[in-house]
Phi, psi and omega in degrees: 000318187295321182298322176299309181300311180304317184289326179272327191227358183265197185303311182298329177289318179300319180300318184292315177299318178297318181299314176299318172299318177286328179296315177293321186284338178262007174069024170283324160252155185251129175267130174293130173290342183272299193257348185065013176285174177247152175225146177266110180273010180043067181285167186269181182301322185304312188290320181292322173296318177299321175292326177293321177301313172304316177297319182293324176293331174296313185292318181300328182266003182059049179304138178295334180286349173250007181299332176300339184267000176045048177077001178272077179300329178295334170294318177289323175299320181294318183295324175295323175288319182298318185293351172301331180283352177276356188222143176282180177292327176254149177295161184306325187278341177272342189270013187273000000 
């Protein structure tokens, strides 16, 4: 039971939420203007490199939103790629 709670509300869940926010802001994920859900548009390597640069900039300026990663920028870069698997190609309102 504790593992489920930790997965949904703990430190790892917070890290995934941060990675999802960064993925959306760097266009790795696309946010639907209707339902505000996310979709993985299967972007290319150039978009992923741009997301990596944005992550590096956050760590370089010691942004508070990445403090939970304790300087492990590679973990956040991996998570930004990993959260893509949480979403389909279509947003939730198109997937009905």
